[in-house]
MOPAC internal coordinates of N, CA, C and O (Angstrom, degrees):
PM7 1SCF
backbone

  N    0.0000 0     0.00 0     0.00 0    0    0    0
  C    1.4362 1     0.00 0     0.00 0    1    0    0
  C    1.5277 1   110.28 1     0.00 0    2    1    0
  O    1.2310 1   120.64 1   133.68 1    3    2    1
  N    1.3319 1   116.38 1   -46.32 1    3    2    1
  C    1.4659 1   119.47 1   179.03 1    5    3    2
  C    1.5297 1   111.07 1   -63.25 1    6    5    3
  O    1.2310 1   120.83 1   141.52 1    7    6    5
  N    1.3250 1   116.01 1   -38.48 1    7    6    5
  C    1.4648 1   119.77 1  -179.81 1    9    7    6
  C    1.5234 1   110.91 1   -64.75 1   10    9    7
  O    1.2310 1   120.38 1   138.61 1   11   10    9
  N    1.3180 1   116.88 1   -41.39 1   11   10    9
  C    1.4699 1   120.26 1   178.51 1   13   11   10
  C    1.5179 1   110.64 1   -65.59 1   14   13   11
  O    1.2310 1   120.39 1   139.88 1   15   14   13
  N    1.3318 1   116.86 1   -40.12 1   15   14   13
  C    1.4625 1   120.43 1   177.75 1   17   15   14
  C    1.5257 1   110.34 1   -65.00 1   18   17   15
  O    1.2310 1   120.50 1   141.22 1   19   18   17
  N    1.3203 1   116.65 1   -38.78 1   19   18   17
  C    1.4649 1   120.61 1   179.43 1   21   19   18
  C    1.5263 1   111.50 1   -65.24 1   22   21   19
  O    1.2310 1   120.69 1   153.92 1   23   22   21
  N    1.3319 1   116.29 1   -26.08 1   23   22   21
  C    1.4652 1   120.89 1   176.96 1   25   23   22
  C    1.5250 1   111.67 1   -79.53 1   26   25   23
  O    1.2310 1   120.69 1   176.81 1   27   26   25
  N    1.3317 1   116.28 1    -3.19 1   27   26   25
  C    1.4530 1   120.01 1   178.86 1   29   27   26
  C    1.5205 1   115.14 1    89.16 1   30   29   27
  O    1.2310 1   120.66 1  -167.93 1   31   30   29
  N    1.3358 1   116.34 1    12.07 1   31   30   29
  C    1.4680 1   119.78 1   179.68 1   33   31   30
  C    1.5291 1   109.07 1   -70.63 1   34   33   31
  O    1.2310 1   119.88 1   -41.97 1   35   34   33
  N    1.3328 1   117.83 1   138.03 1   35   34   33
  C    1.4658 1   120.01 1   175.75 1   37   35   34
  C    1.5272 1   110.60 1   -70.70 1   38   37   35
  O    1.2310 1   120.54 1   -22.63 1   39   38   37
  N    1.3322 1   116.57 1   157.37 1   39   38   37
  C    1.4610 1   120.46 1  -176.80 1   41   39   38
  C    1.5237 1   112.16 1   -60.50 1   42   41   39
  O    1.2310 1   120.04 1   146.94 1   43   42   41
  N    1.3083 1   117.53 1   -33.06 1   43   42   41
  C    1.4723 1   120.38 1   178.08 1   45   43   42
  C    1.5278 1   110.55 1   -62.92 1   46   45   43
  O    1.2310 1   120.49 1   138.31 1   47   46   45
  N    1.3125 1   116.67 1   -41.69 1   47   46   45
  C    1.4720 1   121.39 1   179.22 1   49   47   46
  C    1.5295 1   110.64 1   -68.68 1   50   49   47
  O    1.2310 1   120.25 1   140.20 1   51   50   49
  N    1.3326 1   117.12 1   -39.80 1   51   50   49
  C    1.4676 1   120.89 1   177.88 1   53   51   50
  C    1.5245 1   109.42 1   -61.15 1   54   53   51
  O    1.2310 1   120.15 1   135.29 1   55   54   53
  N    1.3331 1   117.31 1   -44.71 1   55   54   53
  C    1.4657 1   121.54 1   178.50 1   57   55   54
  C    1.5204 1   110.62 1   -60.54 1   58   57   55
  O    1.2310 1   120.03 1   136.75 1   59   58   57
  N    1.3272 1   117.56 1   -43.25 1   59   58   57
  C    1.4581 1   121.27 1   179.68 1   61   59   58
  C    1.5292 1   110.74 1   -62.69 1   62   61   59
  O    1.2310 1   119.98 1   137.34 1   63   62   61
  N    1.3138 1   117.65 1   -42.66 1   63   62   61
  C    1.4664 1   122.26 1  -179.11 1   65   63   62
  C    1.5303 1   110.31 1   -65.30 1   66   65   63
  O    1.2310 1   120.38 1   133.16 1   67   66   65
  N    1.3277 1   116.88 1   -46.84 1   67   66   65
  C    1.4667 1   120.21 1  -179.64 1   69   67   66
  C    1.5288 1   111.46 1   -60.35 1   70   69   67
  O    1.2310 1   120.76 1   137.28 1   71   70   69
  N    1.3208 1   116.16 1   -42.72 1   71   70   69
  C    1.4614 1   120.40 1   178.66 1   73   71   70
  C    1.5219 1   110.76 1   -66.24 1   74   73   71
  O    1.2310 1   120.26 1   135.63 1   75   74   73
  N    1.3302 1   117.12 1   -44.37 1   75   74   73
  C    1.4699 1   121.19 1  -179.16 1   77   75   74
  C    1.5255 1   111.96 1   -63.25 1   78   77   75
  O    1.2310 1   120.39 1   146.44 1   79   78   77
  N    1.3309 1   116.86 1   -33.56 1   79   78   77
  C    1.4632 1   120.88 1   179.74 1   81   79   78
  C    1.5267 1   112.36 1   -81.55 1   82   81   79
  O    1.2310 1   120.62 1   176.27 1   83   82   81
  N    1.3315 1   116.42 1    -3.73 1   83   82   81
  C    1.4573 1   120.24 1   176.10 1   85   83   82
  C    1.5153 1   115.60 1    84.46 1   86   85   83
  O    1.2310 1   120.08 1  -161.85 1   87   86   85
  N    1.3274 1   117.45 1    18.15 1   87   86   85
  C    1.4636 1   120.94 1   178.20 1   89   87   86
  C    1.5253 1   108.55 1   -81.98 1   90   89   87
  O    1.2310 1   119.66 1   -65.93 1   91   90   89
  N    1.3270 1   118.24 1   114.07 1   91   90   89
  C    1.4620 1   119.09 1  -179.79 1   93   91   90
  C    1.5288 1   111.20 1   -78.09 1   94   93   91
  O    1.2310 1   121.08 1   -23.70 1   95   94   93
  N    1.3198 1   115.55 1   156.30 1   95   94   93
  C    1.4573 1   119.84 1   172.45 1   97   95   94
  C    1.5248 1   108.09 1   -75.40 1   98   97   95
  O    1.2310 1   120.32 1    -3.33 1   99   98   97
  N    1.3118 1   117.00 1   176.67 1   99   98   97
  C    1.4576 1   121.40 1  -179.77 1  101   99   98
  C    1.5286 1   111.60 1   -55.18 1  102  101   99
  O    1.2310 1   120.72 1   143.51 1  103  102  101
  N    1.3256 1   116.22 1   -36.49 1  103  102  101
  C    1.4640 1   120.70 1  -179.15 1  105  103  102
  C    1.5270 1   112.67 1   -95.57 1  106  105  103
  O    1.2310 1   120.29 1  -172.39 1  107  106  105
  N    1.3174 1   117.05 1     7.61 1  107  106  105
  C    1.4530 1   120.70 1   175.83 1  109  107  106
  C    1.5201 1   115.27 1    87.40 1  110  109  107
  O    1.2310 1   120.25 1  -170.06 1  111  110  109
  N    1.3039 1   117.13 1     9.94 1  111  110  109
  C    1.4636 1   121.04 1  -178.66 1  113  111  110
  C    1.5149 1   112.88 1   -92.36 1  114  113  111
  O    1.2310 1   121.51 1    13.82 1  115  114  113
  N    1.3140 1   114.73 1  -166.18 1  115  114  113
  C    1.4615 1   120.34 1   177.28 1  117  115  114
  C    1.5247 1   108.96 1   -97.45 1  118  117  115
  O    1.2310 1   121.13 1   -20.35 1  119  118  117
  N    1.3073 1   115.43 1   159.65 1  119  118  117
  C    1.4516 1   121.97 1  -177.02 1  121  119  118
  C    1.5253 1   111.50 1   -80.46 1  122  121  119
  O    1.2310 1   121.22 1   -32.77 1  123  122  121
  N    1.3256 1   115.27 1   147.23 1  123  122  121
  C    1.4573 1   121.34 1   174.42 1  125  123  122
  C    1.5249 1   108.44 1  -130.16 1  126  125  123
  O    1.2310 1   121.07 1   -19.31 1  127  126  125
  N    1.3008 1   115.56 1   160.69 1  127  126  125
  C    1.4580 1   121.03 1   179.94 1  129  127  126
  C    1.5358 1   112.10 1   -58.34 1  130  129  127
  O    1.2310 1   119.02 1   133.51 1  131  130  129
  N    1.3345 1   119.47 1   -46.49 1  131  130  129
  C    1.4672 1   118.92 1   179.06 1  133  131  130
  C    1.5339 1   113.61 1   -62.24 1  134  133  131
  O    1.2310 1   120.35 1   144.63 1  135  134  133
  N    1.3251 1   116.93 1   -35.37 1  135  134  133
  C    1.4634 1   120.28 1   178.65 1  137  135  134
  C    1.5175 1   110.18 1   -64.65 1  138  137  135
  O    1.2310 1   120.32 1   133.16 1  139  138  137
  N    1.3141 1   117.00 1   -46.84 1  139  138  137
  C    1.4641 1   121.63 1   178.44 1  141  139  138
  C    1.5280 1   109.83 1   -60.93 1  142  141  139
  O    1.2310 1   120.53 1   136.00 1  143  142  141
  N    1.3154 1   116.59 1   -44.00 1  143  142  141
  C    1.4626 1   121.44 1  -179.46 1  145  143  142
  C    1.5237 1   111.63 1   -60.13 1  146  145  143
  O    1.2310 1   120.10 1   135.32 1  147  146  145
  N    1.3250 1   117.41 1   -44.68 1  147  146  145
  C    1.4718 1   121.09 1   179.38 1  149  147  146
  C    1.5251 1   111.51 1   -63.08 1  150  149  147
  O    1.2310 1   120.69 1   137.16 1  151  150  149
  N    1.3244 1   116.29 1   -42.84 1  151  150  149
  C    1.4685 1   119.79 1  -179.16 1  153  151  150
  C    1.5200 1   110.84 1   -64.79 1  154  153  151
  O    1.2310 1   120.32 1   136.27 1  155  154  153
  N    1.3257 1   117.00 1   -43.73 1  155  154  153
  C    1.4601 1   120.32 1   179.32 1  157  155  154
  C    1.5248 1   111.53 1   -65.61 1  158  157  155
  O    1.2310 1   120.34 1   142.41 1  159  158  157
  N    1.3356 1   116.95 1   -37.59 1  159  158  157
  C    1.4665 1   120.71 1   178.50 1  161  159  158
  C    1.5260 1   110.55 1   -65.35 1  162  161  159
  O    1.2310 1   120.51 1   136.71 1  163  162  161
  N    1.3353 1   116.63 1   -43.29 1  163  162  161
  C    1.4739 1   120.32 1   178.31 1  165  163  162
  C    1.5199 1   110.73 1   -63.83 1  166  165  163
  O    1.2310 1   120.24 1   140.02 1  167  166  165
  N    1.3271 1   117.14 1   -39.98 1  167  166  165
  C    1.4620 1   120.87 1  -179.77 1  169  167  166
  C    1.5295 1   110.30 1   -64.61 1  170  169  167
  O    1.2310 1   120.48 1   140.50 1  171  170  169
  N    1.3290 1   116.69 1   -39.50 1  171  170  169
  C    1.4578 1   120.84 1   179.32 1  173  171  170
  C    1.5270 1   110.40 1   -66.80 1  174  173  171
  O    1.2310 1   120.33 1   139.60 1  175  174  173
  N    1.3269 1   116.97 1   -40.40 1  175  174  173
  C    1.4686 1   121.06 1   178.78 1  177  175  174
  C    1.5084 1   110.16 1   -66.02 1  178  177  175
  O    1.2310 1   120.07 1   136.54 1  179  178  177
  N    1.3127 1   117.47 1   -43.46 1  179  178  177
  C    1.4645 1   121.53 1   179.47 1  181  179  178
  C    1.5216 1   111.04 1   -62.42 1  182  181  179
  O    1.2310 1   120.81 1   142.67 1  183  182  181
  N    1.3262 1   116.06 1   -37.33 1  183  182  181
  C    1.4584 1   120.36 1  -179.87 1  185  183  182
  C    1.5216 1   110.27 1   -68.25 1  186  185  183
  O    1.2310 1   119.63 1   144.30 1  187  186  185
  N    1.3274 1   118.31 1   -35.70 1  187  186  185
  C    1.4538 1   122.15 1   178.67 1  189  187  186
  C    1.5205 1   111.31 1   -66.36 1  190  189  187
  O    1.2310 1   120.54 1   144.78 1  191  190  189
  N    1.3235 1   116.56 1   -35.22 1  191  190  189
  C    1.4510 1   121.96 1  -178.32 1  193  191  190
  C    1.5251 1   110.87 1   -70.17 1  194  193  191
  O    1.2310 1   121.04 1   141.67 1  195  194  193
  N    1.3387 1   115.61 1   -38.33 1  195  194  193
  C    1.4672 1   119.97 1  -178.77 1  197  195  194
  C    1.4540 1   109.85 1   -77.50 1  198  197  195
  O    1.2310 1   120.10 1   180.00 1  199  198  197

């Protein structure tokens, strides 16, 4: 996910790719743009803290 974002892919495209590749979400669902956005935002915040 981070690699796709680093390539400049929009969150909607990242969600589509993850779903197409069969990567389930934590609850076993399909990916959505807001879910990808939240995860990337949390990862960026966590990286700033470290």
